[in-house]
N, CA and C atoms of all chains as a GROMACS GRO file, in nm:
protein
  648
    1MET      N    1   9.600  12.245  11.013
    1MET     CA    2   9.597  12.174  10.858
    1MET      C    3   9.687  12.277  10.780
    2THR      N    4   9.753  12.281  10.653
    2THR     CA    5   9.841  12.339  10.592
    2THR      C    6   9.752  12.408  10.503
    3GLU      N    7   9.762  12.512  10.468
    3GLU     CA    8   9.695  12.609  10.364
    3GLU      C    9   9.723  12.564  10.202
    4ALA      N   10   9.834  12.469  10.175
    4ALA     CA   11   9.832  12.445  10.046
    4ALA      C   12   9.864  12.284  10.053
    5ALA      N   13   9.855  12.216   9.922
    5ALA     CA   14   9.920  12.100   9.925
    5ALA      C   15  10.042  12.078   9.920
    6PRO      N   16  10.124  12.030   9.998
    6PRO     CA   17  10.246  12.002  10.014
    6PRO      C   18  10.355  11.907   9.873
    7ASP      N   19  10.434  11.952   9.859
    7ASP     CA   20  10.501  11.914   9.719
    7ASP      C   21  10.579  11.742   9.799
    8ILE      N   22  10.482  11.669   9.740
    8ILE     CA   23  10.537  11.512   9.772
    8ILE      C   24  10.571  11.462   9.607
    9PRO      N   25  10.709  11.436   9.619
    9PRO     CA   26  10.765  11.398   9.480
    9PRO      C   27  10.724  11.292   9.431
   10GLY      N   28  10.664  11.266   9.296
   10GLY     CA   29  10.588  11.180   9.251
   10GLY      C   30  10.406  11.165   9.269
   11ALA      N   31  10.368  11.294   9.354
   11ALA     CA   32  10.236  11.272   9.367
   11ALA      C   33  10.172  11.320   9.271
   12ARG      N   34  10.065  11.279   9.267
   12ARG     CA   35  10.024  11.331   9.152
   12ARG      C   36   9.857  11.352   9.200
   13SER      N   37   9.776  11.444   9.174
   13SER     CA   38   9.616  11.464   9.158
   13SER      C   39   9.540  11.318   9.157
   14PRO      N   40   9.476  11.298   9.209
   14PRO     CA   41   9.404  11.138   9.226
   14PRO      C   42   9.302  11.134   9.138
   15ARG      N   43   9.261  11.262   9.051
   15ARG     CA   44   9.119  11.281   8.935
   15ARG      C   45   9.250  11.317   8.815
   16ARG      N   46   9.342  11.304   8.828
   16ARG     CA   47   9.408  11.361   8.694
   16ARG      C   48   9.420  11.218   8.613
   17GLY      N   49   9.520  11.230   8.507
   17GLY     CA   50   9.501  11.152   8.385
   17GLY      C   51   9.447  11.145   8.281
   18HIS      N   52   9.449  11.049   8.188
   18HIS     CA   53   9.372  11.074   8.060
   18HIS      C   54   9.268  10.935   8.083
   19ARG      N   55   9.115  11.014   8.077
   19ARG     CA   56   8.958  10.964   8.106
   19ARG      C   57   8.993  10.844   7.965
   20SER      N   58   9.054  10.872   7.865
   20SER     CA   59   9.024  10.791   7.748
   20SER      C   60   9.151  10.705   7.725
   21ALA      N   61   9.250  10.690   7.814
   21ALA     CA   62   9.354  10.614   7.797
   21ALA      C   63   9.320  10.448   7.801
   22THR      N   64   9.264  10.384   7.870
   22THR     CA   65   9.195  10.234   7.824
   22THR      C   66   9.133  10.237   7.753
   23ALA      N   67   9.035  10.330   7.695
   23ALA     CA   68   8.914  10.292   7.586
   23ALA      C   69   8.997  10.333   7.487
   24ALA      N   70   9.135  10.389   7.447
   24ALA     CA   71   9.234  10.422   7.336
   24ALA      C   72   9.255  10.252   7.307
   25VAL      N   73   9.344  10.241   7.394
   25VAL     CA   74   9.420  10.089   7.424
   25VAL      C   75   9.313  10.015   7.332
   26LEU      N   76   9.178   9.996   7.377
   26LEU     CA   77   9.091   9.906   7.341
   26LEU      C   78   9.036   9.915   7.216
   27VAL      N   79   9.034  10.036   7.149
   27VAL     CA   80   9.016  10.036   7.005
   27VAL      C   81   9.107  10.034   6.946
   28VAL      N   82   9.256  10.085   6.963
   28VAL     CA   83   9.367  10.040   6.889
   28VAL      C   84   9.415   9.874   6.884
   29GLY      N   85   9.442   9.842   6.974
   29GLY     CA   86   9.416   9.692   6.960
   29GLY      C   87   9.295   9.593   6.899
   30GLY      N   88   9.169   9.644   6.917
   30GLY     CA   89   9.064   9.564   6.887
   30GLY      C   90   9.072   9.591   6.754
   31GLY      N   91   9.095   9.702   6.700
   31GLY     CA   92   9.093   9.742   6.564
   31GLY      C   93   9.199   9.675   6.482
   32ALA      N   94   9.356   9.630   6.551
   32ALA     CA   95   9.450   9.601   6.487
   32ALA      C   96   9.406   9.432   6.489
   33LEU      N   97   9.302   9.384   6.600
   33LEU     CA   98   9.300   9.252   6.544
   33LEU      C   99   9.184   9.212   6.469
   34ALA      N  100   9.087   9.310   6.460
   34ALA     CA  101   8.982   9.307   6.340
   34ALA      C  102   8.994   9.317   6.204
   35ALA      N  103   9.124   9.403   6.188
   35ALA     CA  104   9.208   9.419   6.075
   35ALA      C  105   9.238   9.313   6.046
   36ALA      N  106   9.338   9.227   6.119
   36ALA     CA  107   9.404   9.131   6.057
   36ALA      C  108   9.288   9.026   6.076
   37THR      N  109   9.206   9.018   6.088
   37THR     CA  110   9.093   8.906   6.123
   37THR      C  111   9.015   8.929   5.981
   38TRP      N  112   9.023   9.070   5.925
   38TRP     CA  113   8.947   9.061   5.806
   38TRP      C  114   9.038   9.033   5.712
   39ILE      N  115   9.146   9.054   5.704
   39ILE     CA  116   9.234   9.061   5.613
   39ILE      C  117   9.238   8.883   5.600
   40GLY      N  118   9.246   8.822   5.691
   40GLY     CA  119   9.243   8.675   5.726
   40GLY      C  120   9.130   8.569   5.624
   41GLY      N  121   9.004   8.714   5.643
   41GLY     CA  122   8.897   8.615   5.535
   41GLY      C  123   8.787   8.613   5.591
   42ASP      N  124   8.800   8.599   5.791
   42ASP     CA  125   8.677   8.613   5.844
   42ASP      C  126   8.624   8.725   5.882
   43HIS      N  127   8.505   8.798   5.774
   43HIS     CA  128   8.470   8.935   5.755
   43HIS      C  129   8.372   8.905   5.883
   44ALA      N  130   8.293   8.822   5.900
   44ALA     CA  131   8.191   8.812   6.035
   44ALA      C  132   8.254   8.832   6.136
   45LEU      N  133   8.333   8.727   6.179
   45LEU     CA  134   8.417   8.778   6.276
   45LEU      C  135   8.481   8.921   6.320
   46ALA      N  136   8.551   8.959   6.210
   46ALA     CA  137   8.610   9.084   6.242
   46ALA      C  138   8.535   9.195   6.268
   47ILE      N  139   8.369   9.180   6.185
   47ILE     CA  140   8.282   9.298   6.228
   47ILE      C  141   8.236   9.280   6.393
   48GLY      N  142   8.210   9.118   6.418
   48GLY     CA  143   8.209   9.122   6.606
   48GLY      C  144   8.328   9.171   6.663
   49LEU      N  145   8.441   9.164   6.607
   49LEU     CA  146   8.538   9.206   6.657
   49LEU      C  147   8.572   9.358   6.736
   50VAL      N  148   8.487   9.436   6.599
   50VAL     CA  149   8.467   9.534   6.645
   50VAL      C  150   8.378   9.600   6.713
   51ALA      N  151   8.251   9.528   6.717
   51ALA     CA  152   8.141   9.589   6.777
   51ALA      C  153   8.196   9.548   6.928
   52PHE      N  154   8.267   9.437   6.967
   52PHE     CA  155   8.310   9.382   7.110
   52PHE      C  156   8.389   9.503   7.167
   53TYR      N  157   8.516   9.531   7.078
   53TYR     CA  158   8.578   9.640   7.144
   53TYR      C  159   8.518   9.756   7.157
   54ALA      N  160   8.461   9.786   7.056
   54ALA     CA  161   8.386   9.934   7.077
   54ALA      C  162   8.319   9.966   7.184
   55LEU      N  163   8.234   9.854   7.260
   55LEU     CA  164   8.153   9.857   7.343
   55LEU      C  165   8.256   9.818   7.450
   56ALA      N  166   8.348   9.763   7.474
   56ALA     CA  167   8.458   9.765   7.605
   56ALA      C  168   8.506   9.860   7.578
   57ALA      N  169   8.529   9.933   7.486
   57ALA     CA  170   8.630  10.061   7.509
   57ALA      C  171   8.490  10.185   7.556
   58MET      N  172   8.376  10.177   7.531
   58MET     CA  173   8.293  10.283   7.630
   58MET      C  174   8.281  10.230   7.733
   59ILE      N  175   8.270  10.097   7.805
   59ILE     CA  176   8.226  10.096   7.933
   59ILE      C  177   8.377  10.081   7.977
   60ALA      N  178   8.509  10.094   7.946
   60ALA     CA  179   8.613  10.148   7.959
   60ALA      C  180   8.628  10.310   8.017
   61TYR      N  181   8.599  10.391   7.915
   61TYR     CA  182   8.584  10.512   7.879
   61TYR      C  183   8.472  10.565   8.017
   62VAL      N  184   8.344  10.505   8.025
   62VAL     CA  185   8.252  10.534   8.170
   62VAL      C  186   8.328  10.510   8.307
   63TRP      N  187   8.388  10.386   8.307
   63TRP     CA  188   8.460  10.314   8.418
   63TRP      C  189   8.554  10.417   8.482
   64SER      N  190   8.610  10.476   8.409
   64SER     CA  191   8.752  10.567   8.406
   64SER      C  192   8.730  10.662   8.479
   65GLY      N  193   8.605  10.761   8.455
   65GLY     CA  194   8.521  10.885   8.511
   65GLY      C  195   8.532  10.796   8.701
   66ARG      N  196   8.514  10.691   8.740
   66ARG     CA  197   8.490  10.687   8.846
   66ARG      C  198   8.597  10.733   8.930
   67ASP      N  199   8.527  10.712   9.108
   67ASP     CA  200   8.645  10.790   9.165
   67ASP      C  201   8.678  10.627   9.285
   68SER      N  202   8.756  10.526   9.218
   68SER     CA  203   8.855  10.428   9.285
   68SER      C  204   8.981  10.414   9.237
   69ASP      N  205   9.006  10.309   9.276
   69ASP     CA  206   9.121  10.256   9.268
   69ASP      C  207   9.192  10.215   9.117
   70VAL      N  208   9.076  10.159   9.074
   70VAL     CA  209   9.063  10.081   8.964
   70VAL      C  210   9.072  10.178   8.810
   71ALA      N  211   8.982  10.275   8.869
   71ALA     CA  212   8.948  10.418   8.775
   71ALA      C  213   9.060  10.445   8.750
   72ALA      N  214   9.134  10.495   8.852
   72ALA     CA  215   9.280  10.572   8.871
   72ALA      C  216   9.368  10.548   8.769
   73ILE      N  217   9.418  10.357   8.784
   73ILE     CA  218   9.513  10.304   8.721
   73ILE      C  219   9.426  10.315   8.544
   74MET      N  220   9.337  10.310   8.578
   74MET     CA  221   9.278  10.270   8.400
   74MET      C  222   9.317  10.422   8.342
   75ARG      N  223   9.283  10.525   8.440
   75ARG     CA  224   9.335  10.666   8.405
   75ARG      C  225   9.478  10.691   8.357
   76VAL      N  226   9.582  10.616   8.373
   76VAL     CA  227   9.710  10.612   8.399
   76VAL      C  228   9.783  10.729   8.506
   77SER      N  229   9.680  10.653   8.595
   77SER     CA  230   9.747  10.828   8.710
   77SER      C  231   9.746  10.766   8.811
   78GLY      N  232   9.693  10.824   8.930
   78GLY     CA  233   9.726  10.782   9.079
   78GLY      C  234   9.827  10.821   9.136
   79ASP      N  235   9.808  10.770   9.294
   79ASP     CA  236   9.909  10.830   9.343
   79ASP      C  237  10.000  10.718   9.376
   80GLU      N  238  10.071  10.725   9.475
   80GLU     CA  239  10.195  10.625   9.520
   80GLU      C  240  10.146  10.464   9.539
   81ARG      N  241  10.050  10.441   9.581
   81ARG     CA  242  10.001  10.357   9.641
   81ARG      C  243   9.916  10.261   9.555
   82GLN      N  244   9.844  10.356   9.447
   82GLN     CA  245   9.757  10.305   9.325
   82GLN      C  246   9.879  10.261   9.218
   83ARG      N  247   9.970  10.344   9.214
   83ARG     CA  248  10.058  10.299   9.120
   83ARG      C  249  10.139  10.182   9.160
   84ALA      N  250  10.141  10.153   9.286
   84ALA     CA  251  10.194  10.010   9.363
   84ALA      C  252  10.102   9.857   9.305
   85LEU      N  253   9.957   9.918   9.308
   85LEU     CA  254   9.889   9.794   9.297
   85LEU      C  255   9.917   9.786   9.135
   86ASP      N  256   9.922   9.880   9.050
   86ASP     CA  257   9.946   9.844   8.909
   86ASP      C  258  10.060   9.765   8.855
   87ARG      N  259  10.184   9.805   8.948
   87ARG     CA  260  10.321   9.750   8.929
   87ARG      C  261  10.305   9.572   8.972
   88ASP      N  262  10.235   9.573   9.072
   88ASP     CA  263  10.211   9.432   9.189
   88ASP      C  264  10.116   9.371   9.080
   89ALA      N  265  10.006   9.389   9.030
   89ALA     CA  266   9.955   9.330   8.950
   89ALA      C  267   9.969   9.302   8.794
   90THR      N  268  10.097   9.395   8.745
   90THR     CA  269  10.125   9.350   8.610
   90THR      C  270  10.242   9.256   8.636
   91ALA      N  271  10.295   9.284   8.739
   91ALA     CA  272  10.428   9.180   8.806
   91ALA      C  273  10.358   9.049   8.757
   92LEU      N  274  10.217   8.990   8.852
   92LEU     CA  275  10.154   8.912   8.867
   92LEU      C  276  10.099   8.854   8.698
   93SER      N  277  10.071   8.933   8.692
   93SER     CA  278  10.020   8.885   8.527
   93SER      C  279  10.121   8.842   8.456
   94GLY      N  280  10.290   8.922   8.471
   94GLY     CA  281  10.369   8.871   8.382
   94GLY      C  282  10.432   8.733   8.452
   95LEU      N  283  10.381   8.692   8.555
   95LEU     CA  284  10.410   8.590   8.619
   95LEU      C  285  10.374   8.444   8.567
   96ALA      N  286  10.205   8.495   8.508
   96ALA     CA  287  10.124   8.381   8.515
   96ALA      C  288  10.144   8.358   8.332
   97MET      N  289  10.201   8.473   8.279
   97MET     CA  290  10.191   8.472   8.149
   97MET      C  291  10.335   8.389   8.133
   98GLY      N  292  10.451   8.413   8.185
   98GLY     CA  293  10.565   8.338   8.194
   98GLY      C  294  10.562   8.208   8.246
   99THR      N  295  10.458   8.164   8.343
   99THR     CA  296  10.422   8.055   8.348
   99THR      C  297  10.369   7.950   8.255
  100ALA      N  298  10.265   8.026   8.209
  100ALA     CA  299  10.187   7.979   8.048
  100ALA      C  300  10.291   7.942   7.951
  101ALA      N  301  10.406   8.045   7.931
  101ALA     CA  302  10.498   7.991   7.824
  101ALA      C  303  10.584   7.903   7.840
  102ILE      N  304  10.634   7.897   7.937
  102ILE     CA  305  10.714   7.784   7.972
  102ILE      C  306  10.630   7.628   7.981
  103ILE      N  307  10.518   7.649   8.012
  103ILE     CA  308  10.420   7.498   8.004
  103ILE      C  309  10.391   7.484   7.865
  104GLY      N  310  10.360   7.593   7.803
  104GLY     CA  311  10.375   7.574   7.649
  104GLY      C  312  10.484   7.528   7.574
  105ALA      N  313  10.564   7.594   7.592
  105ALA     CA  314  10.735   7.543   7.530
  105ALA      C  315  10.728   7.422   7.567
  106ILE      N  316  10.729   7.365   7.687
  106ILE     CA  317  10.768   7.228   7.706
  106ILE      C  318  10.649   7.108   7.661
  107VAL      N  319  10.534   7.165   7.655
  107VAL     CA  320  10.388   7.092   7.570
  107VAL      C  321  10.462   7.082   7.450
  108THR      N  322  10.509   7.205   7.368
  108THR     CA  323  10.486   7.168   7.256
  108THR      C  324  10.626   7.083   7.166
  109SER      N  325  10.729   7.142   7.310
  109SER     CA  326  10.862   7.081   7.236
  109SER      C  327  10.826   6.892   7.251
  110ALA      N  328  10.727   6.850   7.353
  110ALA     CA  329  10.726   6.723   7.348
  110ALA      C  330  10.622   6.656   7.234
  111ARG      N  331  10.574   6.755   7.178
  111ARG     CA  332  10.464   6.700   7.072
  111ARG      C  333  10.546   6.731   6.945
  112ASP      N  334  10.662   6.814   6.917
  112ASP     CA  335  10.672   6.860   6.777
  112ASP      C  336  10.835   6.827   6.786
  113HIS      N  337  10.855   6.748   6.849
  113HIS     CA  338  11.021   6.693   6.837
  113HIS      C  339  11.102   6.801   6.855
  114GLY      N  340  11.123   6.860   7.006
  114GLY     CA  341  11.218   6.946   7.026
  114GLY      C  342  11.228   7.077   6.995
  115ASN      N  343  11.100   7.148   6.898
  115ASN     CA  344  11.042   7.262   6.842
  115ASN      C  345  10.942   7.323   6.947
  116ILE      N  346  11.050   7.439   7.020
  116ILE     CA  347  10.963   7.507   7.097
  116ILE      C  348  10.867   7.617   7.071
  117GLY      N  349  10.900   7.641   6.947
  117GLY     CA  350  10.788   7.765   6.848
  117GLY      C  351  10.821   7.848   6.927
  118GLY      N  352  10.678   7.926   6.892
  118GLY     CA  353  10.615   8.077   6.949
  118GLY      C  354  10.643   8.077   7.103
  119TYR      N  355  10.605   7.965   7.189
  119TYR     CA  356  10.636   7.980   7.312
  119TYR      C  357  10.800   7.994   7.344
  120GLY      N  358  10.847   7.975   7.268
  120GLY     CA  359  11.016   7.959   7.289
  120GLY      C  360  11.033   8.114   7.290
  121VAL      N  361  11.009   8.175   7.204
  121VAL     CA  362  11.026   8.314   7.133
  121VAL      C  363  10.970   8.414   7.268
  122ILE      N  364  10.836   8.378   7.311
  122ILE     CA  365  10.793   8.451   7.461
  122ILE      C  366  10.873   8.416   7.562
  123CYS      N  367  10.927   8.302   7.616
  123CYS     CA  368  11.019   8.252   7.681
  123CYS      C  369  11.138   8.336   7.690
  124PHE      N  370  11.205   8.363   7.559
  124PHE     CA  371  11.315   8.422   7.534
  124PHE      C  372  11.310   8.576   7.587
  125VAL      N  373  11.207   8.662   7.516
  125VAL     CA  374  11.205   8.757   7.536
  125VAL      C  375  11.151   8.815   7.652
  126GLY      N  376  11.079   8.724   7.758
  126GLY     CA  377  11.041   8.742   7.871
  126GLY      C  378  11.174   8.726   7.953
  127GLY      N  379  11.264   8.623   7.965
  127GLY     CA  380  11.376   8.631   8.039
  127GLY      C  381  11.502   8.723   7.979
  128ALA      N  382  11.489   8.752   7.862
  128ALA     CA  383  11.612   8.872   7.826
  128ALA      C  384  11.557   9.014   7.870
  129THR      N  385  11.433   9.052   7.916
  129THR     CA  386  11.410   9.156   7.967
  129THR      C  387  11.421   9.142   8.122
  130TYR      N  388  11.375   9.061   8.159
  130TYR     CA  389  11.405   9.070   8.329
  130TYR      C  390  11.539   9.105   8.335
  131ALA      N  391  11.647   9.026   8.291
  131ALA     CA  392  11.751   9.023   8.285
  131ALA      C  393  11.836   9.209   8.256
  132VAL      N  394  11.753   9.243   8.153
  132VAL     CA  395  11.784   9.374   8.110
  132VAL      C  396  11.752   9.457   8.195
  133ALA      N  397  11.612   9.468   8.242
  133ALA     CA  398  11.569   9.564   8.375
  133ALA      C  399  11.675   9.507   8.477
  134LEU      N  400  11.675   9.422   8.531
  134LEU     CA  401  11.741   9.407   8.626
  134LEU      C  402  11.880   9.494   8.639
  135ILE      N  403  11.928   9.473   8.529
  135ILE     CA  404  12.071   9.530   8.514
  135ILE      C  405  12.030   9.692   8.526
  136ILE      N  406  11.968   9.762   8.474
  136ILE     CA  407  11.938   9.902   8.457
  136ILE      C  408  11.905   9.952   8.562
  137LEU      N  409  11.780   9.865   8.647
  137LEU     CA  410  11.687   9.927   8.756
  137LEU      C  411  11.801   9.931   8.882
  138ARG      N  412  11.915   9.822   8.879
  138ARG     CA  413  11.996   9.826   9.012
  138ARG      C  414  12.066   9.952   8.994
  139ARG      N  415  12.109   9.995   8.909
  139ARG     CA  416  12.179  10.118   8.901
  139ARG      C  417  12.089  10.225   8.967
  140ARG      N  418  11.979  10.204   8.945
  140ARG     CA  419  11.901  10.338   9.001
  140ARG      C  420  11.837  10.336   9.100
  141ARG      N  421  11.934  10.229   9.207
  141ARG     CA  422  11.828  10.213   9.338
  141ARG      C  423  11.946  10.183   9.385
  142MET      N  424  11.995   8.695  11.543
  142MET     CA  425  11.982   8.816  11.497
  142MET      C  426  11.833   8.810  11.501
  143SER      N  427  11.829   8.930  11.584
  143SER     CA  428  11.696   8.982  11.599
  143SER      C  429  11.612   9.033  11.444
  144SER      N  430  11.480   9.025  11.411
  144SER     CA  431  11.447   9.082  11.319
  144SER      C  432  11.396   9.220  11.350
  145ILE      N  433  11.436   9.281  11.188
  145ILE     CA  434  11.415   9.430  11.201
  145ILE      C  435  11.243   9.460  11.175
  146LEU      N  436  11.182   9.333  11.166
  146LEU     CA  437  11.049   9.363  11.121
  146LEU      C  438  10.987   9.457  11.231
  147VAL      N  439  10.878   9.561  11.198
  147VAL     CA  440  10.834   9.610  11.296
  147VAL      C  441  10.669   9.655  11.256
  148ILE      N  442  10.574   9.668  11.379
  148ILE     CA  443  10.456   9.709  11.318
  148ILE      C  444  10.433   9.842  11.329
  149VAL      N  445  10.395   9.929  11.254
  149VAL     CA  446  10.386  10.031  11.250
  149VAL      C  447  10.204  10.076  11.257
  150LYS      N  448  10.234  10.172  11.401
  150LYS     CA  449  10.064  10.233  11.385
  150LYS      C  450  10.083  10.362  11.363
  151ASN      N  451   9.924  10.413  11.317
  151ASN     CA  452   9.980  10.565  11.333
  151ASN      C  453   9.831  10.639  11.372
  152ARG      N  454   9.834  10.780  11.367
  152ARG     CA  455   9.774  10.850  11.440
  152ARG      C  456   9.675  10.946  11.330
  153VAL      N  457   9.700  10.892  11.181
  153VAL     CA  458   9.637  10.995  11.090
  153VAL      C  459   9.506  11.010  11.110
  154ARG      N  460   9.415  10.892  11.140
  154ARG     CA  461   9.268  10.948  11.139
  154ARG      C  462   9.226  10.995  11.282
  155GLU      N  463   9.289  10.994  11.375
  155GLU     CA  464   9.276  11.091  11.484
  155GLU      C  465   9.287  11.216  11.494
  156LEU      N  466   9.418  11.221  11.399
  156LEU     CA  467   9.435  11.372  11.402
  156LEU      C  468   9.373  11.427  11.252
  157ARG      N  469   9.324  11.351  11.161
  157ARG     CA  470   9.229  11.392  11.101
  157ARG      C  471   9.126  11.431  11.135
  158THR      N  472   9.046  11.353  11.224
  158THR     CA  473   8.894  11.388  11.231
  158THR      C  474   8.924  11.539  11.383
  159ALA      N  475   8.997  11.517  11.418
  159ALA     CA  476   9.034  11.647  11.530
  159ALA      C  477   9.046  11.765  11.470
  160SER      N  478   9.079  11.760  11.327
  160SER     CA  479   9.086  11.872  11.229
  160SER      C  480   8.991  11.878  11.172
  161GLY      N  481   8.887  11.798  11.156
  161GLY     CA  482   8.760  11.843  11.111
  161GLY      C  483   8.746  11.793  10.963
  162LEU      N  484   8.881  11.725  10.914
  162LEU     CA  485   8.879  11.716  10.745
  162LEU      C  486   8.819  11.568  10.748
  163SER      N  487   8.778  11.564  10.630
  163SER     CA  488   8.735  11.386  10.526
  163SER      C  489   8.889  11.343  10.472
  164GLN      N  490   8.821  11.194  10.469
  164GLN     CA  491   8.948  11.142  10.396
  164GLN      C  492   8.970  11.206  10.258
  165ALA      N  493   8.875  11.254  10.206
  165ALA     CA  494   8.900  11.314  10.060
  165ALA      C  495   8.946  11.438  10.069
  166ASP      N  496   8.920  11.545  10.205
  166ASP     CA  497   8.994  11.652  10.190
  166ASP      C  498   9.097  11.654  10.247
  167LEU      N  499   9.183  11.559  10.345
  167LEU     CA  500   9.313  11.523  10.332
  167LEU      C  501   9.380  11.462  10.214
  168GLY      N  502   9.344  11.390  10.141
  168GLY     CA  503   9.373  11.310  10.010
  168GLY      C  504   9.393  11.448   9.922
  169THR      N  505   9.310  11.516   9.912
  169THR     CA  506   9.346  11.620   9.826
  169THR      C  507   9.435  11.719   9.845
  170ALA      N  508   9.453  11.765   9.984
  170ALA     CA  509   9.523  11.844  10.037
  170ALA      C  510   9.718  11.790  10.011
  171LEU      N  511   9.680  11.669  10.016
  171LEU     CA  512   9.853  11.577  10.008
  171LEU      C  513   9.867  11.509   9.868
  172GLY      N  514   9.743  11.536   9.798
  172GLY     CA  515   9.801  11.476   9.652
  172GLY      C  516   9.773  11.373   9.616
  173VAL      N  517   9.667  11.289   9.703
  173VAL     CA  518   9.668  11.145   9.691
  173VAL      C  519   9.502  11.163   9.724
  174SER      N  520   9.469  10.959   9.688
  174SER     CA  521   9.297  10.947   9.670
  174SER      C  522   9.299  10.934   9.839
  175ARG      N  523   9.130  10.930   9.822
  175ARG     CA  524   9.060  10.923   9.961
  175ARG      C  525   9.104  10.753  10.014
  176GLN      N  526   9.102  10.674   9.886
  176GLN     CA  527   9.114  10.543   9.910
  176GLN      C  528   9.250  10.534  10.010
  177THR      N  529   9.349  10.569   9.948
  177THR     CA  530   9.488  10.589  10.001
  177THR      C  531   9.470  10.647  10.147
  178ILE      N  532   9.442  10.736  10.141
  178ILE     CA  533   9.399  10.808  10.291
  178ILE      C  534   9.350  10.666  10.395
  179ASN      N  535   9.264  10.604  10.336
  179ASN     CA  536   9.153  10.500  10.421
  179ASN      C  537   9.243  10.375  10.436
  180SER      N  538   9.328  10.349  10.309
  180SER     CA  539   9.410  10.250  10.361
  180SER      C  540   9.524  10.268  10.453
  181ILE      N  541   9.598  10.375  10.505
  181ILE     CA  542   9.686  10.455  10.562
  181ILE      C  543   9.654  10.402  10.712
  182GLU      N  544   9.499  10.510  10.704
  182GLU     CA  545   9.424  10.515  10.824
  182GLU      C  546   9.411  10.330  10.920
  183THR      N  547   9.312  10.232  10.827
  183THR     CA  548   9.381  10.136  10.849
  183THR      C  549   9.494  10.046  10.881
  184GLY      N  550   9.576  10.062  10.842
  184GLY     CA  551   9.726  10.007  10.842
  184GLY      C  552   9.762   9.923  10.732
  185ARG      N  553   9.655   9.941  10.636
  185ARG     CA  554   9.715   9.849  10.524
  185ARG      C  555   9.760   9.860  10.423
  186TYR      N  556   9.826  10.002  10.440
  186TYR     CA  557   9.931  10.046  10.350
  186TYR      C  558  10.018  10.141  10.444
  187LEU      N  559  10.152  10.136  10.441
  187LEU     CA  560  10.254  10.226  10.467
  187LEU      C  561  10.314  10.318  10.379
  188PRO      N  562  10.273  10.461  10.389
  188PRO     CA  563  10.332  10.549  10.280
  188PRO      C  564  10.456  10.561  10.238
  189SER      N  565  10.519  10.611  10.168
  189SER     CA  566  10.663  10.594  10.166
  189SER      C  567  10.677  10.756  10.204
  190LEU      N  568  10.843  10.748  10.263
  190LEU     CA  569  10.894  10.856  10.336
  190LEU      C  570  10.825  10.981  10.278
  191PRO      N  571  10.843  11.013  10.155
  191PRO     CA  572  10.763  11.163  10.149
  191PRO      C  573  10.684  11.161  10.168
  192LEU      N  574  10.574  11.091  10.150
  192LEU     CA  575  10.419  11.119  10.188
  192LEU      C  576  10.432  11.144  10.318
  193ALA      N  577  10.467  11.043  10.419
  193ALA     CA  578  10.488  11.034  10.557
  193ALA      C  579  10.540  11.184  10.612
  194LEU      N  580  10.618  11.240  10.543
  194LEU     CA  581  10.680  11.342  10.571
  194LEU      C  582  10.556  11.440  10.545
  195ALA      N  583  10.514  11.441  10.446
  195ALA     CA  584  10.384  11.526  10.419
  195ALA      C  585  10.272  11.535  10.475
  196ILE      N  586  10.252  11.393  10.536
  196ILE     CA  587  10.147  11.376  10.609
  196ILE      C  588  10.167  11.447  10.777
  197ALA      N  589  10.308  11.439  10.844
  197ALA     CA  590  10.352  11.509  10.955
  197ALA      C  591  10.318  11.649  10.901
  198ARG      N  592  10.354  11.695  10.833
  198ARG     CA  593  10.378  11.873  10.798
  198ARG      C  594  10.263  11.875  10.755
  199SER      N  595  10.123  11.853  10.711
  199SER     CA  596  10.005  11.881  10.716
  199SER      C  597   9.965  11.906  10.860
  200PHE      N  598  10.009  11.834  10.948
  200PHE     CA  599   9.944  11.838  11.081
  200PHE      C  600  10.045  11.882  11.146
  201ALA      N  601  10.168  11.966  11.131
  201ALA     CA  602  10.202  12.035  11.218
  201ALA      C  603  10.316  11.937  11.303
  202ALA      N  604  10.347  11.814  11.278
  202ALA     CA  605  10.411  11.737  11.352
  202ALA      C  606  10.490  11.692  11.305
  203THR      N  607  10.588  11.584  11.363
  203THR     CA  608  10.712  11.489  11.316
  203THR      C  609  10.656  11.378  11.245
  204VAL      N  610  10.726  11.307  11.192
  204VAL     CA  611  10.669  11.146  11.175
  204VAL      C  612  10.675  11.062  11.296
  205GLU      N  613  10.773  11.073  11.324
  205GLU     CA  614  10.769  11.002  11.491
  205GLU      C  615  10.650  11.032  11.546
  206ASP      N  616  10.587  11.147  11.585
  206ASP     CA  617  10.474  11.176  11.622
  206ASP      C  618  10.322  11.114  11.599
  207ILE      N  619  10.361  11.091  11.455
  207ILE     CA  620  10.225  10.989  11.384
  207ILE      C  621  10.220  10.878  11.362
  208PHE      N  622  10.352  10.827  11.342
  208PHE     CA  623  10.393  10.663  11.294
  208PHE      C  624  10.482  10.667  11.393
  209VAL      N  625  10.399  10.506  11.460
  209VAL     CA  626  10.488  10.488  11.619
  209VAL      C  627  10.493  10.346  11.601
  210ASP      N  628  10.633  10.302  11.660
  210ASP     CA  629  10.662  10.132  11.632
  210ASP      C  630  10.530  10.101  11.742
  211ASP      N  631  10.444   9.975  11.742
  211ASP     CA  632  10.384   9.925  11.828
  211ASP      C  633  10.414   9.841  11.912
  212GLN      N  634  10.579   9.808  11.884
  212GLN     CA  635  10.608   9.715  11.969
  212GLN      C  636  10.759   9.791  12.072
  213GLU      N  637  10.727   9.936  12.038
  213GLU     CA  638  10.836  10.028  12.149
  213GLU      C  639  10.819   9.985  12.262
  214GLY      N  640  10.911   9.959  12.328
  214GLY     CA  641  10.901   9.898  12.467
  214GLY      C  642  10.893   9.776  12.531
  215GLN      N  643  10.882   9.728  12.414
  215GLN     CA  644  10.846   9.572  12.429
  215GLN      C  645  10.980   9.498  12.438
  216PRO      N  646  11.019   9.394  12.491
  216PRO     CA  647  11.152   9.341  12.501
  216PRO      C  648  11.189   9.254  12.361
   0.00000   0.00000   0.00000
């Protein structure tokens, strides 16, 4: 066995990363949603959202300290396999969201005389991002 | 046209236990998680070439010594 860890391009210590990463996303996202709800006039719901996201952030912080694949991904860290898991899960999530957006656009179009509304914007952003990503990524590999 | 799909088996578990290392020890030495070492040993995950080279180097062996084509020799 070697005396020291070999150099592996892209390798990271399995316990590195930021334990508060996912909690921070929940706090910022939940805070923005709560603020918008408050501005919208529903103060009770806004307070409820703050409580919900604060609890979720606490759970995420505790969970991120564990020795597991999910915790490593929550810390925005992990090794090559864990990053591949994260990438594949993100791709599947994007596929589900894209499918939902396309179905939403079709249903909205049928109901609203050809106007696809917000679903159309989501479809455009998704499609354009995919095309641009393909152009950029194929040059790097 | 013949398929290039091969089933790769490995000797990581055999070499690790012979070295008296735990999965966590080997993972730490290689900069990967204990779970990833387990996935490699059970054949659920094929490591990247740099990681395969690092595994081989850590056991003072070649990649071919550790990762073998399961169908080698078969018609």
